[in-house]
N, CA, C and O atoms as CSV, one atom per row, in Angstrom:
chain,resi,resn,atom,element,x,y,z
A,1,MET,N,N,-20.613,2.423,-22.468
A,1,MET,CA,C,-19.324,3.136,-22.131
A,1,MET,C,C,-18.942,2.584,-20.739
A,1,MET,O,O,-19.703,2.699,-19.778
A,2,ALA,N,N,-17.791,2.006,-20.669
A,2,ALA,CA,C,-17.352,1.578,-19.258
A,2,ALA,C,C,-17.022,2.674,-18.401
A,2,ALA,O,O,-16.667,3.758,-18.864
A,3,HIS,N,N,-17.133,2.424,-17.032
A,3,HIS,CA,C,-16.908,3.261,-15.983
A,3,HIS,C,C,-15.356,3.522,-15.846
A,3,HIS,O,O,-14.608,2.544,-15.876
A,4,PRO,N,N,-14.869,4.705,-15.707
A,4,PRO,CA,C,-13.108,4.663,-15.692
A,4,PRO,C,C,-12.844,3.746,-14.435
A,4,PRO,O,O,-11.787,3.127,-14.547
A,5,VAL,N,N,-13.480,3.520,-13.360
A,5,VAL,CA,C,-13.103,2.828,-12.300
A,5,VAL,C,C,-12.989,1.417,-12.804
A,5,VAL,O,O,-11.973,0.753,-12.599
A,6,ASP,N,N,-14.037,0.954,-13.470
A,6,ASP,CA,C,-14.125,-0.551,-13.996
A,6,ASP,C,C,-13.017,-0.823,-14.992
A,6,ASP,O,O,-12.589,-1.969,-15.128
A,7,THR,N,N,-12.510,0.257,-15.737
A,7,THR,CA,C,-11.540,0.245,-16.732
A,7,THR,C,C,-10.139,-0.021,-15.882
A,7,THR,O,O,-9.372,-0.939,-16.174
A,8,HIS,N,N,-9.961,0.703,-15.031
A,8,HIS,CA,C,-8.693,0.736,-14.083
A,8,HIS,C,C,-8.522,-0.623,-13.330
A,8,HIS,O,O,-7.460,-1.243,-13.261
A,9,VAL,N,N,-9.558,-0.954,-12.845
A,9,VAL,CA,C,-9.330,-2.266,-12.155
A,9,VAL,C,C,-9.146,-3.457,-13.078
A,9,VAL,O,O,-8.370,-4.370,-12.795
A,10,GLY,N,N,-9.817,-3.433,-14.102
A,10,GLY,CA,C,-9.501,-4.393,-15.353
A,10,GLY,C,C,-8.190,-4.278,-15.745
A,10,GLY,O,O,-7.657,-5.372,-15.926
A,11,LYS,N,N,-7.388,-3.177,-15.967
A,11,LYS,CA,C,-6.272,-2.982,-16.326
A,11,LYS,C,C,-5.231,-3.584,-15.313
A,11,LYS,O,O,-4.200,-4.160,-15.661
A,12,ARG,N,N,-5.640,-3.372,-13.991
A,12,ARG,CA,C,-4.840,-3.754,-12.753
A,12,ARG,C,C,-4.818,-5.459,-12.945
A,12,ARG,O,O,-3.796,-6.145,-12.964
A,13,ILE,N,N,-6.042,-5.889,-13.065
A,13,ILE,CA,C,-6.221,-7.372,-13.201
A,13,ILE,C,C,-5.293,-8.003,-14.077
A,13,ILE,O,O,-4.538,-8.898,-13.695
A,14,ARG,N,N,-5.329,-7.515,-15.373
A,14,ARG,CA,C,-4.538,-7.856,-16.629
A,14,ARG,C,C,-3.174,-7.642,-16.321
A,14,ARG,O,O,-2.323,-8.479,-16.625
A,15,HIS,N,N,-2.877,-6.495,-15.692
A,15,HIS,CA,C,-1.222,-6.367,-15.287
A,15,HIS,C,C,-0.784,-7.409,-14.468
A,15,HIS,O,O,0.142,-8.122,-14.856
A,16,ARG,N,N,-1.383,-7.619,-13.266
A,16,ARG,CA,C,-0.817,-8.640,-12.399
A,16,ARG,C,C,-0.894,-10.110,-12.966
A,16,ARG,O,O,-0.164,-11.027,-12.591
A,17,ARG,N,N,-1.881,-10.204,-13.923
A,17,ARG,CA,C,-1.917,-11.666,-14.386
A,17,ARG,C,C,-0.770,-11.724,-15.336
A,17,ARG,O,O,-0.144,-12.784,-15.356
A,18,TRP,N,N,-0.410,-10.815,-16.084
A,18,TRP,CA,C,0.780,-10.867,-17.028
A,18,TRP,C,C,1.998,-10.988,-16.265
A,18,TRP,O,O,2.819,-11.861,-16.549
A,19,LEU,N,N,2.201,-10.060,-15.179
A,19,LEU,CA,C,3.280,-10.154,-14.347
A,19,LEU,C,C,3.787,-11.748,-13.855
A,19,LEU,O,O,4.934,-12.190,-13.917
A,20,ILE,N,N,2.621,-12.413,-13.378
A,20,ILE,CA,C,2.875,-13.659,-12.777
A,20,ILE,C,C,2.938,-14.788,-13.807
A,20,ILE,O,O,3.258,-15.906,-13.404
A,21,GLY,N,N,2.649,-14.586,-15.165
A,21,GLY,CA,C,2.770,-15.334,-16.323
A,21,GLY,C,C,1.534,-16.226,-16.354
A,21,GLY,O,O,1.582,-17.391,-16.748
A,22,MET,N,N,0.432,-15.631,-15.923
A,22,MET,CA,C,-0.935,-16.467,-15.973
A,22,MET,C,C,-1.870,-16.162,-17.025
A,22,MET,O,O,-2.117,-15.007,-17.370
A,23,THR,N,N,-2.433,-17.263,-17.576
A,23,THR,CA,C,-3.268,-16.895,-18.852
A,23,THR,C,C,-4.590,-16.480,-18.132
A,23,THR,O,O,-4.810,-16.519,-16.922
A,24,GLN,N,N,-5.524,-16.026,-19.255
A,24,GLN,CA,C,-6.668,-15.901,-18.701
A,24,GLN,C,C,-7.695,-17.099,-18.491
A,24,GLN,O,O,-8.645,-17.066,-17.709
A,25,GLN,N,N,-7.393,-18.026,-19.212
A,25,GLN,CA,C,-8.006,-19.450,-18.757
A,25,GLN,C,C,-7.481,-19.789,-17.492
A,25,GLN,O,O,-8.233,-20.427,-16.755
A,26,GLN,N,N,-6.476,-19.532,-17.125
A,26,GLN,CA,C,-5.834,-20.200,-15.712
A,26,GLN,C,C,-6.568,-19.553,-14.610
A,26,GLN,O,O,-7.148,-20.165,-13.713
A,27,LEU,N,N,-6.492,-18.088,-14.757
A,27,LEU,CA,C,-7.235,-17.319,-13.874
A,27,LEU,C,C,-8.749,-17.514,-13.739
A,27,LEU,O,O,-9.331,-17.371,-12.664
A,28,ALA,N,N,-9.321,-17.829,-14.820
A,28,ALA,CA,C,-10.736,-18.218,-14.775
A,28,ALA,C,C,-10.952,-19.513,-14.157
A,28,ALA,O,O,-11.956,-19.771,-13.493
A,29,GLU,N,N,-9.997,-20.334,-14.381
A,29,GLU,CA,C,-10.141,-21.799,-13.504
A,29,GLU,C,C,-9.962,-21.689,-11.935
A,29,GLU,O,O,-10.584,-22.278,-11.051
A,30,LYS,N,N,-8.966,-20.796,-11.843
A,30,LYS,CA,C,-8.810,-20.564,-10.287
A,30,LYS,C,C,-9.894,-19.812,-9.653
A,30,LYS,O,O,-10.027,-19.901,-8.433
A,31,VAL,N,N,-10.748,-19.021,-10.402
A,31,VAL,CA,C,-11.901,-18.244,-9.684
A,31,VAL,C,C,-13.140,-18.908,-9.944
A,31,VAL,O,O,-14.135,-18.618,-9.280
A,32,GLY,N,N,-13.182,-19.929,-11.014
A,32,GLY,CA,C,-14.420,-20.795,-11.050
A,32,GLY,C,C,-15.404,-20.091,-12.208
A,32,GLY,O,O,-16.626,-20.239,-12.190
A,33,ILE,N,N,-14.739,-19.353,-13.156
A,33,ILE,CA,C,-15.711,-18.771,-14.250
A,33,ILE,C,C,-15.026,-18.992,-15.665
A,33,ILE,O,O,-13.951,-19.561,-15.852
A,34,LYS,N,N,-15.712,-18.531,-16.455
A,34,LYS,CA,C,-15.135,-18.845,-18.033
A,34,LYS,C,C,-14.187,-17.714,-18.170
A,34,LYS,O,O,-14.277,-16.657,-17.545
A,35,PHE,N,N,-13.184,-18.043,-19.119
A,35,PHE,CA,C,-12.341,-17.093,-19.490
A,35,PHE,C,C,-12.660,-15.732,-20.165
A,35,PHE,O,O,-12.027,-14.681,-20.060
A,36,GLN,N,N,-13.893,-16.011,-20.949
A,36,GLN,CA,C,-14.431,-14.691,-21.418
A,36,GLN,C,C,-14.914,-13.752,-20.464
A,36,GLN,O,O,-15.032,-12.577,-20.809
A,37,GLN,N,N,-15.208,-14.111,-19.314
A,37,GLN,CA,C,-15.731,-13.347,-18.351
A,37,GLN,C,C,-14.364,-12.479,-17.628
A,37,GLN,O,O,-14.473,-11.371,-17.102
A,38,ILE,N,N,-13.306,-13.127,-17.724
A,38,ILE,CA,C,-11.882,-12.597,-17.673
A,38,ILE,C,C,-11.739,-11.479,-18.580
A,38,ILE,O,O,-11.433,-10.359,-18.170
A,39,GLN,N,N,-11.924,-11.711,-19.647
A,39,GLN,CA,C,-11.831,-10.774,-20.887
A,39,GLN,C,C,-12.564,-9.568,-20.663
A,39,GLN,O,O,-12.082,-8.459,-20.897
A,40,LYS,N,N,-13.789,-9.764,-20.187
A,40,LYS,CA,C,-14.597,-8.613,-20.145
A,40,LYS,C,C,-14.252,-7.794,-18.826
A,40,LYS,O,O,-14.337,-6.566,-18.837
A,41,TYR,N,N,-13.885,-8.452,-17.755
A,41,TYR,CA,C,-13.285,-7.696,-16.753
A,41,TYR,C,C,-12.178,-6.835,-17.046
A,41,TYR,O,O,-12.111,-5.697,-16.580
A,42,GLU,N,N,-11.208,-7.385,-17.883
A,42,GLU,CA,C,-9.872,-6.821,-17.942
A,42,GLU,C,C,-10.222,-5.534,-18.990
A,42,GLU,O,O,-9.431,-4.592,-18.942
A,43,THR,N,N,-11.225,-5.449,-19.821
A,43,THR,CA,C,-11.551,-4.493,-20.642
A,43,THR,C,C,-12.295,-3.496,-19.965
A,43,THR,O,O,-12.290,-2.350,-20.413
A,44,GLY,N,N,-12.935,-3.782,-18.944
A,44,GLY,CA,C,-13.968,-2.850,-18.077
A,44,GLY,C,C,-15.254,-3.008,-18.718
A,44,GLY,O,O,-16.220,-2.319,-18.390
A,45,ALA,N,N,-15.296,-3.812,-19.539
A,45,ALA,CA,C,-16.733,-3.979,-20.209
A,45,ALA,C,C,-17.943,-4.530,-19.084
A,45,ALA,O,O,-19.122,-4.174,-19.071
A,46,ASN,N,N,-17.344,-5.403,-18.255
A,46,ASN,CA,C,-18.068,-5.879,-17.109
A,46,ASN,C,C,-17.567,-5.418,-15.677
A,46,ASN,O,O,-16.345,-5.383,-15.531
A,47,ARG,N,N,-18.260,-5.108,-14.746
A,47,ARG,CA,C,-18.004,-4.547,-13.488
A,47,ARG,C,C,-17.637,-5.888,-12.511
A,47,ARG,O,O,-18.396,-6.851,-12.401
A,48,VAL,N,N,-16.623,-5.794,-11.979
A,48,VAL,CA,C,-16.304,-6.914,-10.979
A,48,VAL,C,C,-16.881,-6.643,-9.743
A,48,VAL,O,O,-16.631,-5.551,-9.232
A,49,SER,N,N,-17.711,-7.542,-9.084
A,49,SER,CA,C,-18.304,-7.717,-7.959
A,49,SER,C,C,-17.139,-7.649,-6.848
A,49,SER,O,O,-15.959,-7.909,-7.086
A,50,ALA,N,N,-17.588,-7.309,-5.761
A,50,ALA,CA,C,-16.651,-7.441,-4.513
A,50,ALA,C,C,-16.221,-8.689,-4.187
A,50,ALA,O,O,-15.042,-8.912,-3.914
A,51,SER,N,N,-17.188,-9.640,-4.191
A,51,SER,CA,C,-16.794,-10.949,-3.755
A,51,SER,C,C,-16.014,-11.620,-4.998
A,51,SER,O,O,-15.204,-12.506,-4.726
A,52,ARG,N,N,-16.198,-11.271,-6.275
A,52,ARG,CA,C,-15.431,-11.744,-7.482
A,52,ARG,C,C,-13.940,-11.021,-7.247
A,52,ARG,O,O,-12.926,-11.669,-7.506
A,53,LEU,N,N,-13.870,-9.932,-6.849
A,53,LEU,CA,C,-12.493,-9.263,-6.879
A,53,LEU,C,C,-11.936,-9.743,-5.698
A,53,LEU,O,O,-10.711,-9.633,-5.653
A,54,TRP,N,N,-12.453,-10.222,-4.767
A,54,TRP,CA,C,-11.610,-11.009,-3.393
A,54,TRP,C,C,-11.211,-12.270,-4.026
A,54,TRP,O,O,-10.067,-12.636,-3.753
A,55,ASP,N,N,-11.859,-12.974,-4.767
A,55,ASP,CA,C,-11.351,-14.142,-5.433
A,55,ASP,C,C,-10.453,-13.950,-6.209
A,55,ASP,O,O,-9.441,-14.626,-6.024
A,56,ILE,N,N,-10.461,-13.077,-7.243
A,56,ILE,CA,C,-9.189,-12.623,-8.091
A,56,ILE,C,C,-8.113,-12.234,-7.272
A,56,ILE,O,O,-7.025,-12.624,-7.696
A,57,SER,N,N,-8.082,-11.567,-6.200
A,57,SER,CA,C,-6.994,-10.947,-5.565
A,57,SER,C,C,-6.406,-12.258,-4.824
A,57,SER,O,O,-5.219,-12.242,-4.501
A,58,ASP,N,N,-7.125,-13.284,-4.573
A,58,ASP,CA,C,-6.607,-14.545,-4.016
A,58,ASP,C,C,-5.702,-15.259,-4.894
A,58,ASP,O,O,-4.555,-15.626,-4.642
A,59,ALA,N,N,-6.476,-15.428,-6.124
A,59,ALA,CA,C,-5.850,-16.237,-7.424
A,59,ALA,C,C,-4.488,-15.510,-7.675
A,59,ALA,O,O,-3.419,-16.120,-7.701
A,60,LEU,N,N,-4.601,-14.221,-7.849
A,60,LEU,CA,C,-3.349,-13.531,-8.202
A,60,LEU,C,C,-2.463,-13.104,-6.989
A,60,LEU,O,O,-1.519,-12.343,-7.202
A,61,ASP,N,N,-2.713,-13.541,-5.767
A,61,ASP,CA,C,-1.901,-13.266,-4.738
A,61,ASP,C,C,-1.525,-11.869,-4.521
A,61,ASP,O,O,-0.335,-11.559,-4.460
A,62,VAL,N,N,-2.474,-10.994,-4.399
A,62,VAL,CA,C,-2.505,-9.585,-4.167
A,62,VAL,C,C,-3.489,-9.254,-3.125
A,62,VAL,O,O,-4.403,-10.054,-2.925
A,63,ASN,N,N,-3.407,-8.091,-2.387
A,63,ASN,CA,C,-4.188,-7.354,-1.633
A,63,ASN,C,C,-5.257,-6.934,-2.528
A,63,ASN,O,O,-4.936,-6.469,-3.622
A,64,VAL,N,N,-6.657,-7.050,-2.165
A,64,VAL,CA,C,-7.717,-6.102,-2.945
A,64,VAL,C,C,-7.350,-4.674,-3.243
A,64,VAL,O,O,-7.700,-4.101,-4.274
A,65,ALA,N,N,-6.776,-4.240,-2.484
A,65,ALA,CA,C,-6.237,-2.611,-2.731
A,65,ALA,C,C,-5.286,-2.535,-3.852
A,65,ALA,O,O,-5.256,-1.483,-4.492
A,66,PHE,N,N,-4.561,-3.432,-4.156
A,66,PHE,CA,C,-3.853,-3.481,-5.282
A,66,PHE,C,C,-4.529,-2.944,-6.525
A,66,PHE,O,O,-3.931,-2.154,-7.256
A,67,PHE,N,N,-5.881,-3.391,-6.810
A,67,PHE,CA,C,-6.788,-3.139,-7.962
A,67,PHE,C,C,-6.837,-1.680,-8.123
A,67,PHE,O,O,-6.786,-1.163,-9.239
A,68,PHE,N,N,-6.940,-0.952,-6.954
A,68,PHE,CA,C,-7.381,0.551,-6.722
A,68,PHE,C,C,-6.221,1.536,-6.823
A,68,PHE,O,O,-6.374,2.741,-7.022
A,69,GLU,N,N,-4.826,0.809,-6.641
A,69,GLU,CA,C,-3.690,1.623,-6.574
A,69,GLU,C,C,-3.623,2.558,-7.827
A,69,GLU,O,O,-3.838,2.104,-8.950
A,70,GLY,N,N,-3.330,3.829,-7.616
A,70,GLY,CA,C,-3.166,4.764,-8.836
A,70,GLY,C,C,-4.301,5.400,-9.254
A,70,GLY,O,O,-4.204,6.271,-10.119
A,71,LEU,N,N,-5.476,5.081,-8.735
A,71,LEU,CA,C,-6.807,5.770,-9.080
A,71,LEU,C,C,-6.966,7.138,-9.019
A,71,LEU,O,O,-7.598,7.725,-9.898
A,72,GLN,N,N,-6.488,7.693,-8.121
A,72,GLN,CA,C,-6.754,9.015,-7.658
A,72,GLN,C,C,-5.753,9.935,-8.761
A,72,GLN,O,O,-6.013,11.095,-9.081
A,73,ASP,N,N,-4.585,9.169,-9.248
A,73,ASP,CA,C,-3.716,9.794,-10.160
A,73,ASP,C,C,-4.229,9.827,-11.643
A,73,ASP,O,O,-3.584,10.328,-12.564
A,74,GLU,N,N,-5.261,9.332,-11.751
A,74,GLU,CA,C,-6.067,9.375,-13.148
A,74,GLU,C,C,-5.715,10.478,-14.056
A,74,GLU,O,O,-5.155,10.340,-15.144
A,75,ASP,N,N,-6.159,11.788,-13.418
A,75,ASP,CA,C,-5.890,12.796,-14.025
A,75,ASP,C,C,-4.467,13.285,-14.344
A,75,ASP,O,O,-4.195,13.944,-15.348
A,76,LYS,N,N,-3.587,12.910,-13.412
A,76,LYS,CA,C,-2.119,13.115,-13.846
A,76,LYS,C,C,-1.593,11.720,-13.958
A,76,LYS,O,O,-1.059,11.138,-13.014
A,77,THR,N,N,-1.764,11.203,-15.151
A,77,THR,CA,C,-1.342,9.931,-15.383
A,77,THR,C,C,0.160,9.595,-15.432
A,77,THR,O,O,0.983,10.441,-15.781
A,78,PHE,N,N,0.489,8.388,-15.089
A,78,PHE,CA,C,1.923,7.783,-15.063
A,78,PHE,C,C,2.570,8.208,-16.633
A,78,PHE,O,O,3.758,8.498,-16.769
A,79,ALA,N,N,1.831,8.195,-17.492
A,79,ALA,CA,C,2.415,8.518,-18.592
A,79,ALA,C,C,2.805,9.895,-18.928
A,79,ALA,O,O,3.708,10.064,-19.748
A,80,GLU,N,N,2.242,10.854,-18.403
A,80,GLU,CA,C,2.544,12.357,-18.050
A,80,GLU,C,C,3.763,12.428,-17.479
A,80,GLU,O,O,4.686,12.986,-18.073
A,81,LYS,N,N,3.946,11.793,-16.079
A,81,LYS,CA,C,4.841,11.933,-15.380
A,81,LYS,C,C,6.225,11.342,-15.856
A,81,LYS,O,O,7.271,11.883,-15.497
A,82,ALA,N,N,6.221,10.044,-16.803
A,82,ALA,CA,C,7.405,9.291,-17.261
A,82,ALA,C,C,7.663,9.622,-18.447
A,82,ALA,O,O,8.832,9.460,-18.795
A,83,ARG,N,N,6.781,10.134,-19.363
A,83,ARG,CA,C,6.915,10.315,-20.699
A,83,ARG,C,C,6.893,9.001,-21.417
A,83,ARG,O,O,7.704,8.778,-22.316
A,84,VAL,N,N,5.983,8.114,-21.048
A,84,VAL,CA,C,5.734,6.667,-21.694
A,84,VAL,C,C,4.456,6.572,-22.185
A,84,VAL,O,O,3.658,7.462,-21.892
A,85,PRO,N,N,4.085,5.566,-22.943
A,85,PRO,CA,C,2.753,5.314,-23.576
A,85,PRO,C,C,1.645,5.336,-22.487
A,85,PRO,O,O,1.827,4.849,-21.371
A,86,ALA,N,N,0.504,5.920,-22.867
A,86,ALA,CA,C,-0.536,5.906,-21.758
A,86,ALA,C,C,-0.974,4.490,-21.114
A,86,ALA,O,O,-1.344,4.265,-19.962
A,87,ASP,N,N,-0.840,3.713,-22.068
A,87,ASP,CA,C,-1.408,2.321,-21.624
A,87,ASP,C,C,-0.333,1.291,-21.518
A,87,ASP,O,O,-0.494,0.184,-22.032
A,88,LEU,N,N,0.704,1.592,-20.905
A,88,LEU,CA,C,1.940,0.728,-20.850
A,88,LEU,C,C,1.612,-0.759,-20.398
A,88,LEU,O,O,2.103,-1.801,-20.832
A,89,MET,N,N,0.667,-0.584,-19.427
A,89,MET,CA,C,0.495,-2.092,-18.631
A,89,MET,C,C,-0.376,-2.875,-19.513
A,89,MET,O,O,-0.570,-4.079,-19.344
A,90,GLY,N,N,-0.992,-2.060,-20.622
A,90,GLY,CA,C,-1.760,-3.047,-21.504
A,90,GLY,C,C,-0.746,-3.435,-22.934
A,90,GLY,O,O,-1.112,-4.032,-23.946
A,91,ASP,N,N,0.459,-2.945,-22.660
A,91,ASP,CA,C,1.205,-3.383,-24.028
A,91,ASP,C,C,1.962,-4.746,-23.695
A,91,ASP,O,O,2.730,-4.881,-22.742
A,92,LYS,N,N,1.706,-5.523,-24.418
A,92,LYS,CA,C,2.092,-6.713,-24.308
A,92,LYS,C,C,3.623,-7.030,-24.423
A,92,LYS,O,O,4.073,-8.048,-23.898
A,93,GLU,N,N,4.415,-6.160,-25.107
A,93,GLU,CA,C,5.817,-6.032,-25.247
A,93,GLU,C,C,6.369,-5.493,-23.823
A,93,GLU,O,O,7.407,-5.977,-23.371
A,94,ALA,N,N,5.730,-4.578,-23.185
A,94,ALA,CA,C,6.241,-3.964,-22.185
A,94,ALA,C,C,6.057,-4.967,-20.843
A,94,ALA,O,O,6.881,-5.044,-19.932
A,95,LEU,N,N,5.069,-5.555,-20.907
A,95,LEU,CA,C,4.911,-6.712,-19.879
A,95,LEU,C,C,5.755,-7.782,-20.107
A,95,LEU,O,O,6.223,-8.301,-19.094
A,96,ASP,N,N,6.113,-8.306,-21.322
A,96,ASP,CA,C,6.994,-9.415,-21.496
A,96,ASP,C,C,8.412,-8.982,-21.150
A,96,ASP,O,O,9.200,-9.790,-20.658
A,97,LEU,N,N,8.733,-7.773,-21.388
A,97,LEU,CA,C,9.929,-7.144,-20.853
A,97,LEU,C,C,10.258,-7.015,-19.046
A,97,LEU,O,O,11.303,-7.285,-18.453
A,98,VAL,N,N,8.993,-6.522,-18.512
A,98,VAL,CA,C,9.000,-6.610,-17.159
A,98,VAL,C,C,9.175,-8.072,-16.456
A,98,VAL,O,O,9.724,-8.268,-15.371
A,99,ARG,N,N,8.570,-9.095,-17.339
A,99,ARG,CA,C,8.528,-10.515,-16.712
A,99,ARG,C,C,10.068,-11.009,-16.865
A,99,ARG,O,O,10.708,-11.482,-15.926
A,100,SER,N,N,10.577,-10.830,-18.187
A,100,SER,CA,C,11.828,-11.089,-18.560
A,100,SER,C,C,12.931,-10.550,-17.356
A,100,SER,O,O,13.719,-11.255,-16.726
A,101,TYR,N,N,12.728,-9.087,-17.248
A,101,TYR,CA,C,13.625,-8.610,-16.221
A,101,TYR,C,C,13.659,-9.289,-14.929
A,101,TYR,O,O,14.710,-9.575,-14.357
A,102,TYR,N,N,12.464,-9.550,-14.469
A,102,TYR,CA,C,12.469,-10.159,-13.151
A,102,TYR,C,C,12.916,-11.638,-13.096
A,102,TYR,O,O,13.102,-12.164,-11.999
A,103,ALA,N,N,13.083,-12.281,-14.174
A,103,ALA,CA,C,13.715,-13.479,-14.369
A,103,ALA,C,C,15.021,-13.439,-14.250
A,103,ALA,O,O,15.625,-14.472,-13.962
A,104,ILE,N,N,15.675,-12.265,-14.447
A,104,ILE,CA,C,17.192,-12.105,-14.437
A,104,ILE,C,C,17.425,-12.254,-12.870
A,104,ILE,O,O,16.611,-11.887,-12.024
A,105,PRO,N,N,18.613,-12.825,-12.615
A,105,PRO,CA,C,19.302,-12.775,-11.310
A,105,PRO,C,C,19.146,-11.573,-10.696
A,105,PRO,O,O,19.119,-10.598,-11.446
A,106,GLU,N,N,19.015,-11.352,-9.310
A,106,GLU,CA,C,19.029,-10.065,-8.562
A,106,GLU,C,C,20.203,-9.159,-8.843
A,106,GLU,O,O,20.044,-7.966,-9.102
A,107,ASN,N,N,21.418,-9.760,-8.785
A,107,ASN,CA,C,22.722,-8.942,-8.740
A,107,ASN,C,C,22.731,-8.368,-10.275
A,107,ASN,O,O,22.911,-7.163,-10.449
A,108,GLN,N,N,22.557,-9.149,-11.253
A,108,GLN,CA,C,22.478,-8.833,-12.759
A,108,GLN,C,C,21.386,-7.915,-12.876
A,108,GLN,O,O,21.659,-6.915,-13.540
A,109,ARG,N,N,20.267,-7.976,-12.431
A,109,ARG,CA,C,19.072,-7.169,-12.579
A,109,ARG,C,C,19.440,-5.763,-12.081
A,109,ARG,O,O,19.036,-4.803,-12.737
A,110,ARG,N,N,20.226,-5.549,-10.896
A,110,ARG,CA,C,20.515,-4.297,-10.542
A,110,ARG,C,C,21.301,-3.558,-11.320
A,110,ARG,O,O,21.068,-2.367,-11.527
A,111,ARG,N,N,22.412,-4.258,-11.878
A,111,ARG,CA,C,23.179,-3.634,-12.870
A,111,ARG,C,C,22.474,-3.376,-14.215
A,111,ARG,O,O,22.758,-2.330,-14.799
A,112,LEU,N,N,21.594,-4.215,-14.758
A,112,LEU,CA,C,20.990,-3.723,-15.875
A,112,LEU,C,C,19.956,-2.505,-15.593
A,112,LEU,O,O,19.687,-1.706,-16.490
A,113,PHE,N,N,19.435,-2.417,-14.398
A,113,PHE,CA,C,18.757,-1.141,-14.016
A,113,PHE,C,C,19.624,0.075,-13.943
A,113,PHE,O,O,19.191,1.167,-14.311
A,114,GLU,N,N,20.577,-0.048,-13.579
A,114,GLU,CA,C,21.620,1.054,-13.481
A,114,GLU,C,C,21.953,1.524,-14.845
A,114,GLU,O,O,21.977,2.720,-15.138
A,115,LEU,N,N,22.207,0.565,-15.671
A,115,LEU,CA,C,22.407,0.748,-17.113
A,115,LEU,C,C,21.441,1.524,-17.884
A,115,LEU,O,O,21.704,2.524,-18.551
A,116,ALA,N,N,20.278,0.963,-17.730
A,116,ALA,CA,C,18.934,1.743,-18.209
A,116,ALA,C,C,18.918,3.052,-17.844
A,116,ALA,O,O,18.953,3.941,-18.696
A,117,ARG,N,N,18.860,3.322,-16.433
A,117,ARG,CA,C,18.826,4.550,-15.760
A,117,ARG,C,C,19.905,5.623,-16.341
A,117,ARG,O,O,19.586,6.777,-16.628
A,118,VAL,N,N,21.253,5.087,-16.482
A,118,VAL,CA,C,22.279,6.121,-17.319
A,118,VAL,C,C,21.889,6.263,-18.513
A,118,VAL,O,O,21.848,7.410,-18.958
A,119,LEU,N,N,21.524,5.218,-19.305
A,119,LEU,CA,C,21.168,5.536,-20.847
A,119,LEU,C,C,20.024,6.339,-21.012
A,119,LEU,O,O,20.011,7.044,-22.020
A,120,SER,N,N,18.863,6.402,-20.090
A,120,SER,CA,C,17.770,7.008,-20.196
A,120,SER,C,C,18.030,8.583,-20.000
A,120,SER,O,O,17.326,9.414,-20.573
A,121,ASP,N,N,19.214,8.972,-19.050
A,121,ASP,CA,C,19.577,10.153,-18.699
A,121,ASP,C,C,20.342,10.902,-19.630
A,121,ASP,O,O,20.392,12.130,-19.707
A,122,VAL,N,N,20.936,10.067,-20.332
A,122,VAL,CA,C,21.700,10.612,-21.522
A,122,VAL,C,C,20.811,11.057,-22.882
A,122,VAL,O,O,21.104,11.884,-23.745
A,123,ALA,N,N,19.655,10.232,-22.760
A,123,ALA,CA,C,18.803,10.656,-23.989
A,123,ALA,C,C,18.206,11.758,-23.945
A,123,ALA,O,O,17.521,12.128,-24.899
């Protein structure tokens, strides 16, 4: 059974990789490992060493602390606060939506965000 911290770090790796549109193979090549190892990290099946996490953070252009953000909130998950699926960042459709959203020009993106906010308040 995977340790909850390893699972959390793996989800954050997958989340960031998806947000920037990088494949497991591309990340593996940047870090110098096989893509199967990335798969194991992302599921929490294998623990990420400190030096490997450093390399991954460099490849994904984030601070190492990024992978631990929200860890204290595990008891009170984002899903409970926002009424969304528990593994939102593991949902391919949700990540595709986020990537598409950030591909929209900023002024249009702000309008779309406001529209979504209004629609969600009505629901």
